[in-house]
N, C-alpha and C positions, 0 to 999 in steps of 0.2 A: 383553667380549662385543661383537661388532660390531653396530653399528646397521643397520637395513634400508637407510639411505642409503648406508652404506659398501659394501653388497654389490650396489649396482645397477650395471648396465652404463652405458657413457657415453650410449647412446640412452635408457635408462630414466631417468638423471639429468636429461637434457634434458627428458623428458616431465614429470618431477616439477616441475621448474622452471616449464614451461609452465602446467601445471595450477595451481600455487600463485599464479602471476601473475594468473590468471583469478579465482581464489577470493578473493584479497585485494583486488582492484580495488573501490574504492568502499566498503569495510567500515570501521566505526568502530573496532573492535579484534577481534584474534585472540588467544585465551586458551588455551595459549601458542602463539605462531607456530612456534616450531621444531617442537613436536609435531604440527602440521598437516602439516609437510613429512615428518616420519617416518611418519605415517598414510598419506599418499599413496605414500611409498616402500614401505611394507609392502603395500599394494594392488598395486602394479606388480610387486613382487617374487613375491608369492603368487598373483596373479591372482584374488584374493577382493575384490569391490567393498566400498566403504566404506558404511556405514549412516549416513544423514544425517537428523536427526530434526527435525520441526517440530511443536510441540504446539499444539493449536487448542481454545481455549475458545469454543465456538460460540454466542456471545451477540449477534453483529452480523453477519449473513451477506452483507450488501450490499458487495461488493468493489469498490474504487476502486483507482487506480493507485498510491495510497500502500501499499496491501497487497502489491502485485506486487513491491515491493523485495526481500523476503525470497523470493517465488516465483520471481523472476528469478535469484536466487543458486542456489536449489534447481535450477532448470533447468540451470544451468552444471554442477552435479555430475551430474545425470541425462545430459547429453549426453556426459559422459565415462565413462558406464557405471556409476555408482554408484547405489545403492538409496536411494530416498527413503521414508522412514518418517513418514506423516502420522498423528498420533495425535488423534483427536476425544475431547475430554474430556467424555465423556458422564457420567463420575462426577464429576470435578472441576468440571465446568460447574455442578453443583448446589451446590457450595460458592461459586463465584465468585472470579475473580481480584481480589484486594484492591489490586492494583497502581495506584498514583496516585489511589486513591479516599480520600475523607474520611469515608466511611461504608461499612458492610458491604454488599456487592453483593446484589442480589436473586437468590435462588436459583430456577434454571430447573427447569421440569417435564420429565418424560420426552419429552412430546410436543414441546415447544419445542426441546429438545436435538436431537431426531431431524430435525425439519424444518430447523433451521438447519444442521446437519451435511450434509444432502443438498444444501442450496443452496450451501454452501461448496464441495462437491466438484464440482458442476457448473461452478461459475465457475472453479475452479482448473484445469479442463480447457482453458481458454483459454490457460494459460501451460505447464502440465505435460502430459507423456503420462500421463494417468491409468491407462492400461492397465498401466503399468510401475511405478505406485505401490503400496506396500504400505499398506494403510489399517487402522488399529487403532481399537478403542474401549477406553479405559482402564478402563471397568467390568469388562473380561474378567478382570484380575487384582486391581484394586483392591476390588471387591466381594466377593472371596473372602477378603480379609484378616479374620481375627477380631480380638479385643480384645488378645489377647497379641502378635499380629503388629504392630498398631498401636503398642502401648506400645513394643515393640522398635525400630520405625522411629522413634518419637519420641525415643528415647535416642540416636540418632545425630546430634542437633543440639542446641545449647544455646539457652536463651531469650535470651541476650546476643546470640548470632549472629542470631536472627530479628529482634531489636530494631534490628539494623543497617538494616533496611529504612526508608527514610525515611518511607514512608506510615504505617507502624506507630508509628514515633517521634514523628512530627508529631501523629498523632491522641491519643497518650497525653500529649503535652505540652499539647495543646489541652483535655484533659479529656474527649475524645469515646470512646465505648466501643469496645472491641475484642473481638469474640466469639472464643472459644477455637477454635471451628472454622476461622477464618481462618487460624491459624497452620498448619493442615494443608495448605493449598493448595500453597505450595512443596515441602512433604515429597512430596505425592502426585505432583506433576509431576516431581520429581527421581527418584522411584521408577520412573516410566515409562522413564527412561533405563536404570535397573538391569535392569528387566524385558527391554527390547528389546536390551541391550548396544549401545547406540548409539555410534557413533564420533565423531560430530560433531553439535552442536545449534546451530541457527540461532534468532536472536531479535532484536527491536528493543532499542535502548539502554535502553528502559523496562523490559525483562525481564532486565536484568543480574543481579539477585539470583535469580530463578527459574532460569535456565538454568544458573547456576553451582552450584545445589543438586544438579542431576543428577551434575555432575562430583564433587561432595563425596560424595554417597551411593554412587556407583560405587566409590570408593576405600574407604569404609566397608564396603562388601560384598565387598571383595577382587576387584573388577572392574577391567579396563583403563579409565582415565579418558577421558572424551569431551573433545574440544576444542570450545571455545565461539567462535562467531563472532557478534559484535554487529554489527547494521546500523544505520545512522542513520535516524531518523525523517524523513519527507519533509514540508517545509513545503508548504502549499497555495498556490493561486493568488494569495492575499493576501500571500504571502512572509513571513508572521509565524507564523501558528498552525499546528500539525500538521494535515495534510490530513485533512479530516473532514466527512461528509454533513451533519452537524448545523450545521457552520460554513459550509457552502455554498461552500467554497474547493477543491472536488474535481473531478477528472475520473473519471467512471465507466467501468468497461471494458464495459458493456453499452449505453453511450450511441450516439446516431446519429452516424455518421462526421463529418458536418458540424459538429455540436455539438462533438464531441471534438476536432476540428482547431481550430475557433474558440477553445476553452477553452485549448488548449495554446499558441496564440499569445499568450495573456496572462500566460505565465509570466514573473515578474520577470527582468530581465536577470542579476541576480547569482545567480540559482539555475539557470541554464542548464547549466552544467557538471555540477551535482549531478544534474539529471534526465537528462542523457545517461548518466551513469554508472550511476545507479540504475534507471532505468524503461526504457531502451531495450535492444534486443538487438543493438546494433552491436558489432563485434568490438573487442578491445582495441586494434589498430591504428587502427581508425576512430575511437574515442574519443579517442585520444591526438591524432590529426591534427585532429580538431574542437577540442579545448581549445587546442592550440597555434595554430591559425589564428585562433580567437576572441581569444586573449590578445594575439596580434601585431597585430590589427586587419585582417588579411586576410579575415576572414569577418564580413559585417556582421550585427549582432544580428538583424535582421529575417530574413535568409536562415538564420540559426543556428536560429531559432524555426521557420521553415518546415521545416527538416530534422527537428527533433525532432517536430513535429506530424504530419508525414507519416509518420514511423517508428512512432510510437504508433498511428496510425490503421491502418497496415499490419499491425502486430502482431495486432490485434484483430478487423479487418474484411477484411484481404487488400489485395493491391496495386491492384486495380481501383478499390476503394472509396477507397484513399488518393489515388489519381490525381485521382479525381472530387472528392474533399474539397478538394484543393489548388486545383483549377480553379474550384470554388465560391467558396473564400475569395478568390482573386485577383480573380474577376469581381465579387463583391459588396463586398469591404472594400477592396481597393486601387483598383478602378476605379469605386467608387461605384454600381454597378449593384444594381438590386432583383433577388433572386433569383426564378426561375421558379416554384418551389414553395414557398409560404409558408402558414401557418395562415390560415383564413378564419373570419369571425364575421358571423353575420346581424345587421344593425343595426337595432334597434327604437327607437333614440332619436330626438332632434331632428335634422332635416336640418342645422342650424346650432348649433354647441355650441362652448363655450370649450375651447381646448386642454388646459387641466389638467383639466377634467370628462371630456374625451375619454380622456385617458391613463389615468385611474382607472377609468372605465367599460369600457374594454377590458382591464383589469386587467394592462396592461403595467408599471404602477407601482402599489405598494400605498397611496400616500397623495398627498395634494395637495402637501405639503411635498416629498416626493421628486420629484414631477413638476416643481415650481418649479426644485428644484436641477438636475435633469436638463436643463431648458431653458436655465438660465443657464450650464450647462457646454457647451452646444452639441451635446447628445446626442439631440436629437428632430428627426425630419424627417417631413414629409407628402408622400407621392409624390415622394420623393427630395430635397425643398427643406427646408433647415434652417429651424427655427422659432426666431426669437431673442427674441420677445417673449411673456411668459407671459400677456399679456392677449388673444393672438390669438384670433380665433373662425374655426372651420373648417367650410366647406361639406362636408358628407359626401355623397358620390355613390357609386353602384355602382362597387366597384373601388377605392376610396380605400385606399391603403396607409400604414399608421402605422409608423414605426420608432423604436425606442428604443435607444440604444447600437449596438454592432456586430452583435448576433446576435438581437435581439428584433424580429420583424415581425408584423403582422396585416393581412389584407387585408378590408375591410368590404363586405359584399354586401347 
């Protein structure tokens, strides 16, 4: 029997390769890659869009650019006419995904799930055309399963297979409890793929077990198996930890353009290629040119970061805001100027005060030890003048500008 690839015209085969190149850019793994080509070919041959699934357990709805790695990949599929299936885990969210957890997850209430889902969808609209997204709540089918159905579903997987998950194995070895309901999370998520007949499922590398479960269960239920695309987790601005609001190493997609631009300029040099590939909407040709010029030394790291920063701001705030953010950064941080618009604070303290006490009182730094360290590192200025001695005393006047680091300012009134 001929494959769909073999039945394509030359023009269709060229389009298949074009799409495959886009979808495979920046990914960690495609399971299996040849099946992805075959699914693209099938879509081109039949004219039927592929169904691309992303499951969401809405427990943390504040979206930062680390989350947009998978959203940008979804947008690539959407731009080529394929159908995005967003599944809000209002049922599975009550179980809680145990991935990477050393204890059972807190189970969410109906109200929490609905609020978080609404917030997610609103923020996803900054990347996807949500008018063309198919939105599902998995309680629609999971809540209808009776005990016999659940037992039948549980019979599709062995305990040994479930224990392959590192988090379960580690907790068992450490003598920590595993509740029986936690085993059902990957089964429920996998069953979503059976119900929706998904062609492709996306997930981070930490979701490897869960997304493969969909492929396994589809086969068990006699369905065409989905292809799994695993995307790398994005390190934050510290260059070490996964981007996270709790770690403070993130760029939020709702942040002020100037703040967003300034944060992006602090991306570690060795992560610039990864950020370009995963969080920008540059074309494959533009990404390839960027990476080649950066590697050859023709593109200075500072200019590379400015391109990344401006692109990120443009994606979420528009071209005008990106231009202004770049002008602001150039004026303030490259030329050493103080910005025209900075936060103000009514000063009620002494007219003369020690620099360390001033930094803590203005809440620019959380402690005296942090203030000393910042001064020693040359990161404190008063009215644009660097303060080198942490014993310095400052005469506070109306309009005095205190600066910490590159982005923190306050004007005292």
